C-alpha positions as CSV (number, residue, x, y, z in Angstrom):
1,X,47.6,187.4,152.4
2,X,49.9,184.5,151.4
3,X,52.9,185.4,153.6
4,X,50.9,187.4,156.1
5,X,49.0,184.5,157.6
6,X,51.2,184.1,160.6
7,X,51.3,187.8,161.2
8,X,47.6,188.5,161.1
9,X,46.6,186.7,164.3
10,X,49.4,188.5,166.2
11,X,48.3,191.9,165.1
12,X,44.7,191.0,166.0
13,X,45.9,189.9,169.5
14,X,47.8,193.1,170.0
15,X,45.2,195.5,168.9
16,X,42.5,193.7,170.8
17,X,44.5,193.6,174.0
18,X,45.5,197.3,173.8
19,X,41.8,198.3,173.7
20,X,39.8,195.8,175.8
21,X,42.4,195.0,178.4
22,X,44.7,198.1,178.9
23,X,42.4,200.9,177.7
24,X,39.2,199.4,179.0
25,X,40.6,198.7,182.5
26,X,42.1,202.2,182.8
27,X,39.1,204.0,181.6
28,X,36.8,201.9,183.8
29,X,38.7,202.9,186.8
30,X,38.2,206.6,186.0
31,X,34.7,206.6,184.6
32,X,32.8,203.7,186.2
33,X,29.7,202.1,184.7
34,X,28.0,202.8,181.4
35,X,26.5,206.2,180.8
36,X,22.8,206.3,181.5
37,X,22.1,209.2,179.2
38,X,19.5,208.6,176.6
39,X,20.7,208.6,173.0
40,X,19.3,208.3,169.5
41,X,18.4,204.7,168.5
42,X,20.1,205.1,165.2
43,X,23.1,206.8,163.8
44,X,23.4,208.8,160.6
45,X,27.1,208.9,159.7
46,X,28.3,211.6,157.4
47,X,29.3,210.8,153.8
48,X,33.0,210.9,153.3
49,X,33.7,209.9,156.9
50,X,37.0,208.8,158.3
51,X,38.1,207.0,161.4
52,X,41.0,205.3,163.1
53,X,42.2,202.6,165.4
54,X,44.5,204.0,168.1
55,X,46.8,201.9,170.3
56,X,47.7,202.8,173.9
57,X,51.2,203.9,172.9
58,X,52.0,206.6,170.3
59,X,49.1,209.0,170.4
60,X,47.9,207.8,173.8
61,X,45.0,205.8,175.2
62,X,42.3,205.1,172.6
63,X,39.7,205.5,175.3
64,X,40.8,209.1,176.1
65,X,39.6,212.3,174.7
66,X,43.1,213.6,174.7
67,X,44.2,210.9,172.2
68,X,41.4,211.7,169.9
69,X,42.1,215.4,170.1
70,X,45.8,214.7,169.3
71,X,44.8,212.7,166.3
72,X,42.5,215.4,165.1
73,X,45.4,217.9,165.3
74,X,47.7,215.5,163.5
75,X,45.3,214.7,160.7
76,X,43.8,218.1,160.3
77,X,40.2,216.9,161.0
78,X,38.5,215.1,163.9
79,X,37.6,211.5,163.2
80,X,34.0,210.4,162.8
81,X,34.7,206.9,164.1
82,X,37.1,205.3,166.6
83,X,37.7,201.6,166.4
84,X,37.7,199.1,169.3
85,X,38.3,195.4,169.4
86,X,36.7,192.9,171.8
87,X,36.4,189.1,172.0
88,X,33.0,187.4,172.5
89,X,33.8,186.6,176.1
90,X,34.7,190.2,177.0
91,X,32.2,192.7,178.4
92,X,31.2,195.9,176.6
93,X,33.9,198.5,177.2
94,X,31.4,201.1,178.5
95,X,34.0,203.6,179.9
96,X,35.8,203.8,176.6
97,X,32.5,204.2,174.7
98,X,31.4,207.0,177.0
99,X,34.7,208.9,176.3
100,X,34.4,208.3,172.6
101,X,30.8,209.5,172.6
102,X,31.8,212.5,174.7
103,X,34.0,213.7,171.8
104,X,31.0,213.4,169.4
105,X,32.6,210.4,167.7
106,X,30.8,207.1,166.9
107,X,32.4,203.9,168.2
108,X,33.0,200.9,165.8
109,X,33.4,197.7,167.8
110,X,34.8,194.6,166.2
111,X,33.4,191.6,168.0
112,X,35.6,188.6,167.5
113,X,34.4,185.1,168.4
114,X,37.6,183.6,169.7
115,X,40.2,183.5,172.5
116,X,42.7,186.0,171.0
117,X,45.6,184.3,172.7
118,X,44.8,180.9,171.0
119,X,45.4,181.4,167.3
120,X,43.2,180.1,164.5
121,X,43.0,176.4,165.5
122,X,40.3,176.7,168.2
123,X,37.6,174.2,167.7
124,X,35.5,175.7,170.5
125,X,35.1,178.8,168.2
126,X,34.5,177.0,164.9
127,X,31.5,178.3,163.1
128,X,29.4,175.3,164.1
129,X,29.8,176.3,167.7
130,X,28.1,179.5,167.0
131,X,25.3,178.0,164.8
132,X,24.6,175.4,167.4
133,X,24.0,178.0,170.1
134,X,27.1,177.4,172.2
135,X,27.8,181.1,172.4
136,X,24.3,182.4,172.7
137,X,24.7,183.4,176.3
138,X,27.7,185.6,175.4
139,X,25.8,187.1,172.5
140,X,22.7,187.8,174.7
141,X,25.0,189.5,177.2
142,X,26.5,191.7,174.4
143,X,23.0,192.5,173.2
144,X,21.8,193.5,176.7
145,X,24.9,195.6,177.4
146,X,24.7,197.4,174.0
147,X,21.0,198.1,174.5
148,X,21.7,199.4,178.0
149,X,24.4,201.8,176.6
150,X,21.6,203.1,174.2
151,X,23.9,205.2,171.9
152,X,24.7,204.5,168.2
153,X,27.3,201.8,167.7
154,X,28.7,200.2,164.6
155,X,29.3,196.5,165.2
156,X,31.6,194.4,163.1
157,X,31.4,190.6,163.7
158,X,33.9,187.8,162.6
159,X,35.7,189.9,160.0
160,X,38.1,188.7,157.3
161,X,36.4,185.4,157.0
162,X,37.9,184.8,153.6
163,X,41.4,184.7,155.0
164,X,43.0,181.9,157.0
165,X,44.1,183.4,160.3
166,X,40.9,183.2,162.5
167,X,39.0,180.3,164.0
168,X,36.0,181.4,161.9
169,X,37.9,181.6,158.6
170,X,36.4,179.5,155.8
171,X,38.4,176.3,155.5
172,X,39.8,176.5,159.0
173,X,38.3,174.1,161.6
174,X,36.0,172.7,159.0
175,X,34.2,176.0,158.4
176,X,32.1,176.6,155.3
177,X,30.6,179.7,153.8
178,X,27.1,178.4,154.5
179,X,28.0,178.0,158.2
180,X,29.4,181.5,158.2
181,X,26.1,182.9,156.9
182,X,24.1,181.0,159.5
183,X,26.5,182.2,162.3
184,X,26.0,185.8,161.2
185,X,22.3,185.5,161.0
186,X,22.2,184.0,164.5
187,X,24.4,186.8,165.9
188,X,22.2,189.4,164.1
189,X,19.0,188.0,165.4
190,X,20.1,188.0,169.0
191,X,21.7,191.5,169.0
192,X,19.3,193.3,166.7
193,X,16.3,192.1,168.7
194,X,17.5,193.7,171.9
195,X,19.8,196.6,170.7
196,X,18.2,198.8,168.1
197,X,21.1,201.3,168.5
198,X,23.4,198.9,166.6
199,X,24.3,199.1,162.9
200,X,26.0,195.9,161.5
201,X,29.1,195.9,159.4
202,X,30.1,192.8,157.4
203,X,33.8,193.0,156.4
204,X,35.8,190.5,154.3
205,X,39.5,191.0,153.5
206,X,40.4,192.5,150.2
207,X,40.9,189.8,147.5
208,X,44.7,189.3,147.3
209,X,47.3,186.5,147.8
210,X,46.3,184.2,150.6
211,X,42.6,185.1,150.5
212,X,39.6,183.6,148.8
213,X,36.5,185.0,147.2
214,X,34.0,186.4,149.7
215,X,30.6,186.6,147.9
216,X,29.4,183.2,149.1
217,X,29.9,184.4,152.7
218,X,27.5,187.3,152.4
219,X,24.5,186.8,154.7
220,X,22.2,189.2,152.8
221,X,21.1,192.8,152.8
222,X,18.5,192.2,155.5
223,X,21.3,191.3,158.0
224,X,23.8,194.0,157.1
225,X,23.9,197.8,157.3
226,X,27.4,198.6,156.0
227,X,29.7,196.6,153.7
228,X,33.3,196.6,155.1
229,X,36.6,195.8,153.5
230,X,40.1,195.3,155.1
231,X,43.4,195.7,153.2
232,X,47.0,196.4,153.9
233,X,50.0,197.1,151.8
234,X,52.7,195.0,153.6
235,X,55.5,196.5,151.5
236,X,58.6,194.8,150.0
237,X,60.0,192.2,152.3
238,X,60.4,188.4,152.3
239,X,57.0,186.9,151.4
240,X,55.6,190.2,150.4
241,X,55.6,192.6,147.5
242,X,54.6,196.3,147.2
243,X,50.9,196.5,146.3
244,X,49.4,199.6,144.8
245,X,46.2,200.9,146.5
246,X,44.4,200.4,143.2
247,X,45.4,196.7,142.9
248,X,44.6,196.1,146.6
249,X,41.2,197.6,146.7
250,X,39.6,198.4,143.4
251,X,38.5,194.9,142.4
252,X,37.1,194.1,145.8
253,X,35.2,197.4,146.0
254,X,33.6,196.6,142.7
255,X,32.7,193.1,143.9
256,X,31.1,194.5,147.0
257,X,29.2,197.1,144.9
258,X,27.7,194.3,142.7
259,X,27.0,192.1,145.7
260,X,24.8,194.6,147.5
261,X,24.1,197.6,145.3
262,X,22.1,199.6,147.9
263,X,24.5,199.5,150.9
264,X,27.3,201.9,151.6
265,X,30.9,200.6,151.7
266,X,33.5,201.3,154.5
267,X,37.1,200.4,154.3
268,X,37.2,199.2,157.9
269,X,41.0,198.6,158.1
270,X,43.7,200.1,156.0
271,X,47.4,200.7,156.5
272,X,50.6,201.0,154.5
273,X,54.2,199.9,155.2
274,X,57.2,202.1,154.5
275,X,58.6,201.9,151.0
276,X,62.2,201.6,149.7
277,X,62.1,205.3,149.0
278,X,60.8,208.1,151.3
279,X,58.1,209.2,148.8
280,X,56.5,205.7,148.2
281,X,54.2,205.7,151.2
282,X,53.1,209.3,150.7
283,X,52.3,208.5,147.1
284,X,50.4,205.3,148.2
285,X,48.3,207.4,150.6
286,X,47.4,209.8,147.8
287,X,46.5,206.8,145.5
288,X,44.3,205.3,148.2
289,X,42.3,208.5,148.5
290,X,42.0,208.5,144.7
291,X,40.6,205.0,144.7
292,X,37.9,205.7,147.3
293,X,37.1,209.1,145.8
294,X,36.5,207.5,142.4
295,X,33.8,205.2,143.7
296,X,30.7,207.0,145.1
297,X,29.7,203.8,147.0
298,X,32.6,204.2,149.4
299,X,31.4,206.2,152.4
300,X,34.6,206.2,154.4
301,X,37.6,204.5,155.8
302,X,39.2,203.6,159.2
303,X,43.0,203.8,159.3
304,X,45.0,201.4,161.4
305,X,47.1,203.9,163.3
306,X,49.7,201.6,164.9
307,X,53.4,200.7,164.6
308,X,53.3,196.9,164.7
309,X,54.5,194.3,162.1
310,X,54.9,197.4,159.9
311,X,54.6,201.0,160.8
312,X,51.1,201.4,159.5
313,X,50.6,204.9,160.8
314,X,49.9,207.7,158.4
315,X,52.4,209.9,160.3
316,X,55.3,207.6,160.0
317,X,57.2,210.3,158.1
318,X,56.7,214.0,157.4
319,X,56.0,213.3,153.8
320,X,53.3,210.7,154.7
321,X,51.7,213.1,157.2
322,X,51.5,215.9,154.7
323,X,50.0,213.6,152.1
324,X,47.4,212.3,154.5
325,X,46.4,215.8,155.8
326,X,46.1,217.2,152.3
327,X,44.1,214.2,150.9
328,X,41.9,214.1,154.0
329,X,41.0,217.7,153.6
330,X,39.9,217.1,150.1
331,X,38.0,213.9,151.1
332,X,36.0,215.6,153.9
333,X,35.1,218.5,151.6
334,X,33.4,216.2,149.1
């Protein structure tokens, strides 16, 4: 996103800290170590799924069953996925995962190879640092902890590589698409070898202003289980213009479909700012559902349920809430 470059790292920092620092610490104090219950080594997610990222504020702690129950009442349906963020040097947030699993919801963990307080210019997290094995110890630790937890997990690594706001972004810190593929393959080899309960999600940013094409970054079907895609309508403001859901997503969804015809597609991050008129966001939400419903390859989406640089929440107004509930009801009945 051309004018969103400076904003994207700050949203990543905030969402990551809310989950792995505040939520993880609080939940760990209440629940202790990872659950030792046995679980299925693989997860079969429903078609037409939906999920969310929840911050600590607003609906409550994303590691609490109460927050998930509140969201279900607000949306009219329980989410299938709850999204968490962690950096590569964090530990697996076992307590939050146990609570999420306790509500019969699958966790989606975005694993980010960086220091989230450092911005995109971090040479110690350039892609060559991953391909050369400098972070193998951290990846082996993640692999061991994920395997020990045992239950199904979606794992998204180094997302939005075709933007410019992360240390692993193509063109930042000397990164190339070839290095990105090698870094992904190294991560996949380490984690998949130990943790058979993990499904891997590869997620570029939707092609828009400030991003580049993402097909050269694709590591290959043998290393990916789900194709992800992130996109936000930042609204009308300095440096931004209102983008329809069709313009934001349709071309990138078609590109993903051609890139890997046999893999399902998940919109792994989506949100919409408020419009100049009260009905604009509600109409955008309805249009977003129309976009994903029109493509059978799209298996679901994960809404970014947070008031940050914009009020991305689907319940930012009564009209938006009604549009989301009505559209979600139709989506889940497909």
